[in-house]
N, C-alpha and C positions, 0 to 999 in steps of 0.2 A: 416555463423555464425548461431548458434542455439540460439534463443531468448525464454527464459522460463519466463512465467508470473506466479507468485505465488498468488493464490486466496484462499479465505476461509472466515470464520466468523471473526469478530473483536475479538481479544484476543486469536485466535487459534494457535498462535505461528508462523505466516508466516515469520516474520523477522528472527527468529532463524533458521527456515528451510532454508531460502534463503542463509544465511551465510554458511551453511554446504556444499554447492556445491563447495566451494573453487574457485569460479569464480567472476569476477567483478559484484557487485550488485548495482543496482539503487534503493535506498530506498526513496520513495516519502515523507514519514513523516519527515525524516531527512532534506530533501530539503526544505520542508515547514518551518521548524524551522530556517534554514539559511535565507530564504526569509524574514521572520518576523524580523530577526536580521539585515540584510544587505541591503535589497532592498527598497530604498527610494521611487522609483516610485510606488511600490506596496502599500507602506504606504499612499502615496498621494491619490491613487485611493480608498483605503479602508476608509480613513478619509473623503473623499467626499461622499462615498456610505453610511457609517454609522457614521456620525460625532459625535453622542452622546456617542459613545463607543470607537472608535479608536482615541485616543487623542495624543499619543506621540510616537516618534521613538527612539530606536527600539520598535517594536510592542510587547506588553506584551500579552502572551498567555491567561492570566486571563481576559483581556479585550475582547478577541475573544470569550472565553467561556461565559462570562457574556452577551455579545450581542446576542449569539445564544439562551441562556436560556430565555432572555426577549422577543425575537421575532424570531420565527422559520424562517421567511422570510430572516433574516440576514444571515443564513447559505447559502442560495442560492446565495446571493449577494457576499459573501466571495468566494464561489466556482467559480463563474463566473470570478472573478478577479485573484484568486490564481492559478487555474488549468491550464490556458494557459501558465503561467510562468513555472509551473512544467513540462508541456508537452515539452516546448522548451528545458528545461534542460535535459529531458530524451532523446530527439533527439540528443542533443550534446553528451551525454553519449554514445549512440549507435554508433555515428560516431567516437568518440574517441577510442572506443573498437572494431572497425570494423574488425580488424585482429585477434581477439580472437576467439577461437573455440566455446565458450558458454558464454552468459551473462544472468543475472537474473534480472527480473523486479519485484520489491516488491512495487506494486502500488495498494492501496486499492480499487479505483474505476476503475480498468483496463477495465472491461466489461461495466460498467454503463456509463462511459464517452467516450465509443467507441474508446479507445486508442489502444485496441488490433487489430493488423493487421493480414492479411493472413500470415500463416506460423508460427505464435507464437504457442509455446507448452504451454498448461495450466496445472498447477499442483495444485490440490485442497488439502488443508491441512485439514484433518479430525480429529477433537478432540471432546471429550465428553463435553457436555454443563456444567456439574458440574466443570470440570477442567478449562474450559474457564472462568467461573464466578470467580473461585478462583484466576486465573491468572490476571483477570481484577482488582479485588479488591486490588491486590498488587501494582498496578500502583499509583504513587504519585498524578496524576491528575484525578483519577477516579471519574466520576460523572455519575450515571446511566441515568439521564435525557439526557445528551449530547450523550451518547452511543446509546440511543433509537432513538434520532433524526438522528444520522448518519446511523443507521441500516435501517431507513425508506428510505434512498436514495439508498440502495443496493438491488440487485436482491436477490431473495430467495436463501437459501443455496441449495435447491434441483435443481434450475436452474443452479447455479454455478457448482454443482457436475456434472450435465448432460453435460455441455459445456466443461468439463475438459478432457484432454487426459490421465491424470494419477491422481491417488489418493494416498496420503501418510498419514499414521496414525501418529498422534502426541500424545503420552501419557505423554508428558512433562518430559520424562526421557532422558537426554542428550545422553547416550550411544546408546539406541535403535533408536533414531531419526537420529543420525549420520550414523548408520548402514543402516537404511532404505533409506537415501539420497544416500549413496554410491551405493546401488543396483539400485536405480532409475536412477541415473546418467549413470551408465553402460548400462542400458536398453535403455535409450534415445539415447545415442551415437551409440549403436548397430543398433537401428531402423533407425536412420538417415543415417548411412552408407549403410544399405540395400536398402534405398529409393533412394539414390543418384547414 
């Protein structure tokens, strides 16, 4: 099985690129939303760690945001509780799809949290900063202070780029991204066949 990790800047279009492969995708952000909605154990832990902010179940994303803005240490507390749950879900996803030829891992802190294992193929989504900013501002929950705090947790874009096996351009035009992914997928499959 080929495991592809999609990496890049916040707002560079990683999730859109991930979907274009036409393979099973593990989207960590979607999983976190489900955890906040359905995981009572997670709520209990968060409520204990930051009781002034996490007050009711299901967890309201606004409470999470507020807690991070008021104290940057809260972000680390949240990550410490939520990320092991995401990692477990990702491992279950990999096991469930073990007979598939290729799977896609759309996990924002794939490198930073040392989730990437040997044999993962990393694809870096390269997009212009101006386009990224435009894209971020369209998000309903956009808050520049939150994004800056999240960015501080991440490796530099230069480091991510260097660690990548492939780079794909995202100009935020659906047709060209789909075309680029198709070419990239073909190359990855070809290279894997020649290595095996």
